[in-house]
C-alpha positions as CSV (number, residue, x, y, z in Angstrom):
1,M,83.2,-125.4,-38.3
2,F,86.6,-124.4,-39.7
3,V,85.6,-126.2,-43.5
4,F,82.2,-124.6,-43.2
5,I,83.8,-120.9,-42.4
6,L,85.9,-121.5,-44.9
7,K,83.8,-122.2,-47.6
8,R,81.7,-119.3,-46.7
9,F,84.6,-117.1,-47.1
10,G,85.2,-118.7,-50.5
11,V,81.2,-117.6,-51.1
12,M,81.9,-114.0,-49.9
13,V,84.8,-113.6,-52.1
14,L,83.1,-115.1,-55.1
15,T,80.1,-112.9,-54.3
16,M,82.2,-109.8,-54.0
17,A,84.0,-110.2,-57.1
18,L,81.0,-111.0,-59.0
19,T,79.3,-107.6,-57.5
20,S,82.1,-105.7,-58.4
21,F,82.3,-106.7,-61.8
22,L,78.7,-106.0,-62.3
23,V,79.0,-102.7,-60.4
24,F,82.0,-102.1,-62.6
25,A,80.3,-103.0,-65.9
26,V,77.4,-100.6,-65.3
27,M,78.7,-97.9,-64.2
28,E,81.3,-98.1,-67.4
29,F,78.5,-98.5,-69.7
30,S,76.2,-95.6,-68.0
31,P,75.4,-92.6,-70.1
32,G,78.3,-90.7,-70.5
33,D,82.1,-90.9,-71.1
34,V,84.0,-92.7,-68.6
35,A,86.9,-90.1,-69.1
36,R,84.3,-87.2,-68.7
37,K,82.8,-89.0,-65.5
38,T,86.0,-89.1,-64.0
39,L,87.4,-85.5,-64.6
40,G,84.4,-83.9,-63.8
41,P,81.9,-81.7,-65.9
42,Y,83.9,-78.4,-65.9
43,V,87.1,-80.3,-68.3
44,T,88.3,-79.3,-71.5
45,Q,87.8,-82.0,-74.6
46,E,91.7,-82.5,-74.9
47,Q,92.2,-83.3,-71.2
48,V,89.4,-86.0,-71.8
49,D,91.0,-87.1,-74.2
50,I,94.6,-87.6,-72.8
51,L,92.7,-89.5,-70.0
52,Y,91.3,-91.8,-72.5
53,D,94.5,-92.7,-73.5
54,K,96.3,-93.0,-70.5
55,L,93.2,-95.4,-68.9
56,K,93.0,-97.3,-72.4
57,L,89.4,-97.0,-72.5
58,G,89.5,-98.3,-75.9
59,D,90.1,-102.0,-74.3
60,P,88.0,-104.8,-74.2
61,L,85.7,-104.4,-70.4
62,F,87.3,-107.5,-69.1
63,V,90.7,-106.4,-69.5
64,R,89.6,-102.7,-67.7
65,Y,88.4,-104.5,-65.1
66,A,91.2,-106.5,-64.5
67,R,93.5,-103.5,-64.4
68,W,90.8,-102.0,-61.9
69,V,91.0,-105.2,-59.6
70,G,95.2,-104.5,-59.9
71,V,95.2,-101.5,-58.8
72,L,92.2,-102.5,-55.7
73,L,95.0,-105.3,-54.8
74,G,98.2,-102.9,-55.1
75,L,99.1,-104.6,-58.1
76,I,99.8,-102.0,-60.7
77,E,99.6,-97.9,-59.6
78,D,96.8,-96.3,-60.1
79,P,96.8,-94.5,-63.6
80,L,95.2,-91.2,-62.6
81,A,98.1,-90.3,-60.1
82,D,100.2,-89.8,-63.1
83,P,101.6,-86.3,-62.8
84,S,101.3,-85.9,-66.4
85,L,97.4,-85.5,-66.3
86,G,97.5,-82.8,-64.2
87,L,95.1,-84.4,-61.8
88,G,96.7,-83.1,-58.8
89,F,95.8,-86.3,-56.9
90,E,98.1,-87.6,-54.2
91,D,97.6,-89.9,-51.5
92,S,100.3,-90.3,-48.6
93,R,99.9,-94.0,-48.9
94,G,101.4,-94.0,-52.2
95,H,99.9,-94.6,-55.6
96,R,100.3,-98.6,-55.3
97,Y,99.2,-100.5,-52.2
98,F,96.6,-102.9,-51.0
99,G,93.4,-101.5,-51.0
100,N,93.8,-98.7,-53.0
101,L,90.5,-97.6,-53.9
102,G,91.1,-94.8,-55.9
103,F,90.5,-91.1,-56.2
104,S,87.2,-89.1,-55.5
105,T,86.3,-86.3,-58.1
106,L,83.4,-85.1,-56.1
107,F,85.7,-84.8,-52.9
108,K,88.8,-84.1,-54.7
109,E,90.7,-86.7,-52.1
110,P,91.9,-90.3,-52.1
111,V,88.5,-92.7,-51.7
112,N,90.4,-93.8,-48.7
113,N,90.6,-90.6,-46.6
114,I,86.4,-90.1,-47.6
115,I,85.0,-93.9,-47.3
116,W,86.2,-94.9,-43.6
117,E,85.7,-91.5,-42.3
118,R,81.8,-91.7,-43.2
119,L,81.4,-95.2,-42.3
120,E,82.8,-94.4,-38.8
121,N,79.7,-91.3,-38.6
122,T,77.2,-94.0,-39.8
123,G,78.4,-96.7,-37.8
124,A,78.2,-94.5,-34.4
125,L,74.8,-93.8,-35.5
126,A,74.0,-97.7,-36.3
127,G,74.9,-98.8,-33.2
128,L,73.3,-96.4,-31.3
129,A,69.9,-97.2,-33.1
130,Y,71.0,-101.3,-33.3
131,A,71.7,-101.0,-29.1
132,I,68.2,-100.0,-28.8
133,I,66.2,-101.7,-31.4
134,V,67.4,-104.9,-30.6
135,P,66.7,-105.5,-26.8
136,L,63.6,-103.3,-27.3
137,S,62.1,-105.6,-29.7
138,I,63.0,-108.9,-27.9
139,L,61.6,-107.2,-24.8
140,F,57.9,-105.8,-26.5
141,G,58.1,-108.8,-29.0
142,V,58.3,-111.6,-26.1
143,L,55.7,-109.7,-23.9
144,S,53.3,-109.6,-26.6
145,G,53.8,-113.0,-28.0
146,I,53.4,-114.6,-24.5
147,R,50.0,-112.9,-24.3
148,E,48.9,-113.0,-27.5
149,G,45.2,-111.3,-28.0
150,S,45.7,-109.1,-24.9
151,A,45.5,-105.6,-24.9
152,L,49.3,-105.4,-24.5
153,D,49.6,-107.7,-27.6
154,R,47.0,-105.4,-29.7
155,G,48.4,-102.3,-28.7
156,L,52.0,-103.3,-29.3
157,S,50.8,-104.7,-32.9
158,L,49.3,-101.8,-34.0
159,T,52.1,-99.5,-32.9
160,G,54.3,-101.8,-34.7
161,I,52.6,-101.8,-38.2
162,V,51.8,-98.0,-37.9
163,L,55.2,-97.3,-37.5
164,T,56.8,-99.5,-40.1
165,S,54.3,-97.9,-42.6
166,I,55.5,-94.6,-42.3
167,P,58.0,-93.6,-44.4
168,E,61.9,-92.5,-42.8
169,Y,61.4,-89.3,-44.3
170,A,57.7,-88.6,-42.8
171,L,59.3,-90.0,-39.4
172,G,61.8,-87.5,-40.1
173,V,59.9,-84.3,-40.8
174,F,57.3,-85.1,-37.9
175,T,60.1,-85.0,-35.5
176,V,61.7,-81.9,-36.7
177,V,58.0,-80.4,-36.6
178,I,57.7,-81.8,-32.6
179,F,61.2,-81.3,-31.3
180,V,62.6,-78.9,-33.2
181,V,59.9,-76.4,-34.3
182,M,57.1,-76.8,-31.8
183,L,59.5,-77.6,-28.6
184,G,63.0,-76.0,-29.5
185,W,64.3,-78.9,-27.8
186,L,66.9,-80.1,-30.5
187,P,68.6,-79.3,-33.5
188,G,67.0,-80.1,-36.8
189,T,70.3,-81.1,-38.6
190,S,72.9,-83.2,-37.4
191,T,76.2,-82.2,-39.4
192,L,78.4,-83.4,-35.9
193,D,79.9,-79.9,-35.9
194,D,79.6,-78.6,-32.5
195,R,80.3,-74.9,-33.4
196,S,76.4,-74.6,-34.5
197,G,76.0,-74.1,-30.9
198,W,74.4,-77.8,-30.5
199,S,76.5,-80.3,-28.9
200,V,77.4,-83.7,-31.1
201,P,75.3,-86.0,-28.8
202,S,72.2,-83.7,-28.9
203,Q,72.5,-83.8,-33.2
204,M,72.3,-87.9,-32.9
205,V,69.4,-88.0,-31.0
206,L,66.5,-87.1,-33.7
207,P,68.5,-89.2,-36.7
208,V,68.7,-92.2,-33.7
209,L,65.0,-92.0,-32.6
210,V,63.6,-92.3,-36.5
211,L,65.6,-95.3,-37.0
212,V,64.2,-96.7,-33.6
213,M,60.6,-95.6,-34.7
214,Y,61.1,-97.1,-38.1
215,D,62.7,-100.7,-37.5
216,F,61.6,-101.2,-33.8
217,G,58.1,-102.2,-35.4
218,Y,59.0,-105.1,-37.9
219,V,61.7,-106.3,-35.5
220,A,59.3,-106.7,-32.7
221,R,56.6,-108.5,-34.5
222,M,58.9,-110.9,-36.2
223,V,60.0,-111.8,-32.3
224,R,56.1,-112.0,-31.3
225,S,55.1,-114.6,-34.4
226,A,57.9,-116.4,-33.2
227,V,57.3,-116.7,-29.8
228,I,53.7,-117.1,-30.2
229,E,54.7,-120.4,-32.4
230,V,56.6,-122.0,-29.9
231,M,54.5,-121.2,-27.3
232,G,52.0,-123.4,-29.1
233,R,54.6,-126.6,-29.1
234,Q,54.0,-129.9,-27.3
235,Y,57.3,-129.6,-25.2
236,V,56.3,-126.0,-24.0
237,R,53.1,-127.4,-22.8
238,T,54.5,-130.4,-21.4
239,A,56.6,-128.2,-19.4
240,V,53.8,-126.3,-18.0
241,L,51.7,-129.5,-17.2
242,K,55.1,-130.7,-15.0
243,G,54.4,-127.4,-13.1
244,L,57.5,-125.3,-13.8
245,P,57.2,-122.2,-12.8
246,R,55.9,-119.9,-16.2
247,S,59.3,-118.0,-15.9
248,T,61.3,-120.7,-16.2
249,V,59.5,-121.9,-18.8
250,I,59.6,-118.6,-21.2
251,R,63.3,-118.7,-20.5
252,V,64.4,-122.0,-20.8
253,H,61.8,-123.6,-23.5
254,V,60.6,-120.6,-25.0
255,L,63.1,-117.7,-25.5
256,R,66.3,-119.8,-27.1
257,N,64.0,-121.7,-29.4
258,A,62.0,-118.4,-30.4
259,M,65.0,-116.3,-31.4
260,I,66.3,-118.7,-34.3
261,A,63.9,-117.1,-36.4
262,P,64.1,-113.9,-36.2
263,F,67.8,-114.0,-35.5
264,T,68.2,-113.4,-39.4
265,V,65.6,-110.9,-39.2
266,I,67.8,-109.0,-36.2
267,L,71.0,-109.2,-38.1
268,L,70.0,-108.2,-41.1
269,Q,69.4,-104.6,-39.9
270,I,73.3,-104.0,-39.3
271,P,73.4,-103.8,-43.2
272,F,70.3,-101.7,-43.6
273,L,71.7,-99.2,-40.4
274,I,74.9,-99.3,-42.8
275,S,74.2,-98.8,-46.0
276,G,70.4,-98.3,-46.4
277,V,69.9,-95.0,-44.3
278,V,70.3,-92.8,-47.1
279,V,66.6,-91.0,-46.3
280,T,67.4,-90.4,-42.5
281,E,70.9,-89.3,-43.3
282,V,69.8,-86.7,-46.2
283,V,67.2,-85.5,-44.0
284,F,69.2,-84.5,-40.9
285,A,72.2,-83.8,-43.0
286,Y,74.1,-86.4,-41.4
287,P,77.5,-87.0,-43.0
288,G,77.6,-90.7,-43.2
289,F,78.2,-93.7,-45.6
290,G,74.6,-93.3,-47.6
291,R,74.9,-89.8,-48.0
292,M,78.2,-90.5,-49.6
293,L,77.0,-92.9,-51.9
294,L,73.7,-91.0,-52.9
295,D,76.2,-87.8,-53.5
296,A,78.7,-89.4,-55.5
297,A,75.7,-91.3,-57.7
298,L,74.6,-88.0,-58.1
299,F,77.7,-86.3,-58.8
300,G,78.8,-89.7,-61.4
301,D,81.8,-90.2,-59.1
302,I,82.6,-93.6,-60.2
303,T,85.2,-94.4,-58.0
304,T,83.4,-94.1,-55.1
305,V,80.3,-95.5,-56.1
306,E,82.0,-98.8,-56.9
307,A,84.1,-98.4,-53.9
308,A,81.4,-97.8,-51.8
309,T,79.5,-100.8,-53.6
310,L,82.9,-103.5,-52.3
311,V,82.1,-102.1,-48.9
312,A,78.2,-102.8,-48.5
313,V,78.4,-105.8,-49.7
314,F,80.9,-106.9,-47.7
315,I,79.3,-106.3,-44.8
316,A,75.8,-107.7,-46.1
317,V,78.1,-111.2,-46.7
318,S,79.8,-111.2,-43.4
319,T,76.7,-110.6,-41.3
320,Q,75.2,-113.4,-43.1
321,I,78.0,-115.6,-42.1
322,I,77.6,-114.4,-38.4
323,G,74.0,-115.4,-38.8
324,D,75.2,-119.2,-40.0
325,I,77.6,-119.5,-36.9
326,G,75.0,-118.0,-34.5
327,Y,72.0,-120.7,-35.9
328,M,74.8,-123.2,-34.8
329,Y,75.1,-122.3,-31.3
330,L,71.4,-121.2,-31.1
331,N,70.0,-124.6,-32.3
332,P,72.8,-127.3,-31.4
333,R,70.9,-129.8,-34.0
334,I,72.1,-127.7,-36.9
335,R,75.3,-129.1,-38.2
336,F,77.6,-127.3,-41.1
337,T,79.1,-129.6,-43.6
């Protein structure tokens, strides 16, 4: 187990290194001067030239990437913090520490101050949605799978397909029209500001509802397919012929084996709910991680985009490691070496 986790950790570090380099290279070679993109559109050419020399942007790409990694690991100071540049970038943690993600030109703050706050907001939204999606999908997926072809199965399958087919923005518009415009029960935006006259919990309802509706059908159909497959296996038929109660057969022989295949799908919802809910956050003006990444990309805030990409990759790879470990406990026949 220890060797397996160590290997997977090595793969995670390598994946993050390669991803960070690719993102760094893309941002460096995207249209526009790096110095001007860093300073923003409203600066003089003299300021751009000073920053170009300070960042040594004429150096080869690998040298600049190594310098960026050095800032991230706390080996060198962030050159943008140099007072002679007049940028006014200040970090209460200092300008040389491990995990220094740089300064955001969009938010005019250290990226660490922005990204973790936005991750906390998205984590709350994702956690609520995930806590509803998983048990609901498993419950209805199992009920549909053990009653294949029944009215319940057809109804759940149709509902799942319809909900999965509707884009997030359309679901957001539909819910706003119904619960905000027609009924007036809920606010149309989720800014997490209770001064708007709506409590924070009430502002969370519609974004969570949209995510649950969009994701529930897909996960439930995966669980249904796995249950149907396991129900047709020989050991399940043998258990039934032995006279075991149906509830025991489902609980002991069906559920554990049926959950092996959907386990990956269920875990993959974590990175989706963290970094893939941009549309939902934009529709409801939710101050989350996905919306931050979109705003930074549109503004050209390369430092924030690079940092957000690292965090998103870390979440995705960590989820895969957890999934591999979970396989071992769900199916003891699987051995990792």
